[in-house]
C-alpha positions as a LaTeX table, in Angstrom:
\begin{tabular}{lrrr}
\hline
Residue & $x$ (\AA) & $y$ (\AA) & $z$ (\AA) \\
\hline
Unk1 & 45.35 & 36.95 & 4.84 \\
Unk2 & 43.02 & 34.05 & 4.84 \\
Unk3 & 42.21 & 32.57 & 1.20 \\
Unk4 & 38.55 & 32.59 & 2.32 \\
Unk5 & 38.31 & 36.41 & 2.35 \\
Unk6 & 40.44 & 36.93 & $-0.66$ \\
Unk7 & 37.78 & 34.96 & $-2.74$ \\
Unk8 & 35.16 & 36.81 & $-1.26$ \\
Unk9 & 37.02 & 40.15 & $-2.24$ \\
Unk10 & 37.80 & 38.22 & $-5.95$ \\
Unk11 & 33.99 & 37.15 & $-6.60$ \\
Unk12 & 32.36 & 40.15 & $-5.76$ \\
Unk13 & 30.52 & 38.76 & $-2.54$ \\
Unk14 & 31.67 & 41.91 & $-0.65$ \\
Unk15 & 31.59 & 45.38 & $-2.70$ \\
Unk16 & 34.41 & 47.59 & $-2.27$ \\
Unk17 & 32.73 & 50.89 & $-1.27$ \\
Unk18 & 33.31 & 54.12 & $-3.46$ \\
Unk19 & 34.85 & 57.02 & $-2.33$ \\
Unk20 & 31.56 & 58.69 & $-2.65$ \\
Unk21 & 30.02 & 55.75 & $-0.73$ \\
Unk22 & 33.03 & 56.43 & 2.25 \\
Unk23 & 32.23 & 60.08 & 2.27 \\
Unk24 & 28.31 & 59.69 & 2.82 \\
Unk25 & 29.44 & 57.42 & 6.23 \\
Unk26 & 31.91 & 60.20 & 7.35 \\
Unk27 & 29.58 & 62.79 & 6.99 \\
Unk28 & 26.96 & 60.72 & 8.74 \\
Unk29 & 29.59 & 60.17 & 11.71 \\
Unk30 & 30.39 & 63.83 & 11.91 \\
Unk31 & 27.15 & 65.42 & 11.31 \\
Unk32 & 27.42 & 69.25 & 10.39 \\
Unk33 & 30.31 & 69.14 & 11.85 \\
Unk34 & 33.47 & 70.16 & 9.64 \\
Unk35 & 36.45 & 67.90 & 9.42 \\
Unk36 & 39.75 & 67.84 & 7.48 \\
Unk37 & 40.87 & 65.25 & 4.99 \\
Unk38 & 44.30 & 63.42 & 5.95 \\
Unk39 & 45.63 & 60.59 & 4.04 \\
Unk40 & 43.79 & 58.78 & 1.41 \\
Unk41 & 45.34 & 56.15 & $-0.09$ \\
Unk42 & 44.22 & 54.00 & $-3.35$ \\
Unk43 & 45.64 & 50.81 & $-5.15$ \\
Unk44 & 43.87 & 49.11 & $-8.13$ \\
Unk45 & 40.89 & 48.18 & $-6.28$ \\
Unk46 & 39.85 & 51.45 & $-4.80$ \\
Unk47 & 40.31 & 53.53 & $-1.74$ \\
Unk48 & 41.97 & 50.97 & 1.27 \\
Unk49 & 42.74 & 53.79 & 3.97 \\
Unk50 & 41.32 & 57.34 & 4.26 \\
Unk51 & 41.62 & 59.28 & 7.29 \\
Unk52 & 39.66 & 62.60 & 8.37 \\
Unk53 & 39.97 & 64.78 & 11.58 \\
Unk54 & 37.09 & 66.82 & 13.33 \\
Unk55 & 38.06 & 69.28 & 15.94 \\
Unk56 & 36.08 & 68.93 & 19.30 \\
Unk57 & 35.88 & 70.84 & 22.44 \\
Unk58 & 37.84 & 68.55 & 24.32 \\
Unk59 & 40.26 & 68.06 & 21.69 \\
Unk60 & 39.76 & 66.22 & 18.10 \\
Unk61 & 38.78 & 62.82 & 17.06 \\
Unk62 & 40.24 & 60.75 & 14.12 \\
Unk63 & 38.47 & 58.87 & 11.67 \\
Unk64 & 40.02 & 56.18 & 9.57 \\
Unk65 & 38.61 & 53.95 & 7.08 \\
Unk66 & 39.97 & 50.87 & 6.23 \\
Unk67 & 39.13 & 48.29 & 3.49 \\
Unk68 & 38.99 & 44.88 & 4.19 \\
Unk69 & 41.35 & 42.23 & 2.31 \\
Unk70 & 44.96 & 42.40 & 0.88 \\
Unk71 & 46.15 & 46.05 & 0.59 \\
Unk72 & 49.65 & 47.99 & 0.60 \\
Unk73 & 49.44 & 48.73 & 4.30 \\
Unk74 & 48.48 & 45.17 & 5.36 \\
Unk75 & 45.90 & 42.85 & 5.27 \\
Unk76 & 42.27 & 44.15 & 6.78 \\
Unk77 & 40.38 & 41.70 & 8.10 \\
Unk78 & 36.89 & 43.83 & 7.98 \\
Unk79 & 35.43 & 47.11 & 6.02 \\
Unk80 & 35.39 & 49.46 & 8.86 \\
Unk81 & 35.68 & 53.01 & 10.08 \\
Unk82 & 37.45 & 53.44 & 13.37 \\
Unk83 & 37.28 & 56.49 & 15.74 \\
Unk84 & 40.34 & 57.46 & 17.99 \\
Unk85 & 39.24 & 60.26 & 20.47 \\
Unk86 & 42.26 & 62.80 & 21.51 \\
Unk87 & 42.25 & 65.17 & 24.68 \\
Unk88 & 43.31 & 68.93 & 24.54 \\
Unk89 & 47.17 & 67.81 & 24.70 \\
Unk90 & 46.56 & 65.20 & 21.57 \\
Unk91 & 46.90 & 62.12 & 23.70 \\
Unk92 & 44.76 & 59.21 & 22.77 \\
Unk93 & 42.04 & 59.00 & 25.40 \\
Unk94 & 40.00 & 56.25 & 24.10 \\
Unk95 & 38.81 & 54.57 & 20.47 \\
Unk96 & 36.08 & 52.10 & 18.84 \\
Unk97 & 34.94 & 50.99 & 15.79 \\
Unk98 & 32.06 & 53.35 & 14.51 \\
Unk99 & 30.64 & 51.98 & 11.28 \\
Unk100 & 31.29 & 48.48 & 9.66 \\
Unk101 & 30.32 & 47.05 & 6.25 \\
Unk102 & 28.46 & 44.01 & 7.01 \\
Unk103 & 26.62 & 42.23 & 3.97 \\
Unk104 & 27.31 & 45.11 & 1.96 \\
Unk105 & 25.46 & 47.77 & 3.73 \\
Unk106 & 27.11 & 50.01 & 6.53 \\
Unk107 & 26.44 & 49.80 & 10.07 \\
Unk108 & 26.85 & 52.83 & 11.69 \\
Unk109 & 24.83 & 52.31 & 15.07 \\
Unk110 & 27.88 & 50.69 & 16.81 \\
Unk111 & 28.49 & 54.03 & 19.20 \\
Unk112 & 26.45 & 56.92 & 19.89 \\
Unk113 & 28.24 & 59.66 & 18.99 \\
Unk114 & 26.64 & 63.01 & 19.78 \\
Unk115 & 28.27 & 66.08 & 18.81 \\
Unk116 & 27.18 & 69.56 & 19.99 \\
\hline
\end{tabular}
């Protein structure tokens, strides 16, 4: 990890989202659809990995929150939520960043996700 990113986290120039803030972003992304929670990993700074899964007509979508900075799973460069789309056979067909924390504000307008 770069020293600059580490300093940003140490000095508090980037806030680490609370579990409630992350859940709010997940709910904004999935709308009124139900989802199941997968792994949720935390360290002394808070949640660094959180996965949820939502069933769709054509398969399912997995959302994964990753926190920037050092954590037991590696070194994230940006706090973001990624979506991976799977077909009915469980084969990944595409994926993308769907939300990023930029200047302590969540940007969820990265991908137009519309679910019936």
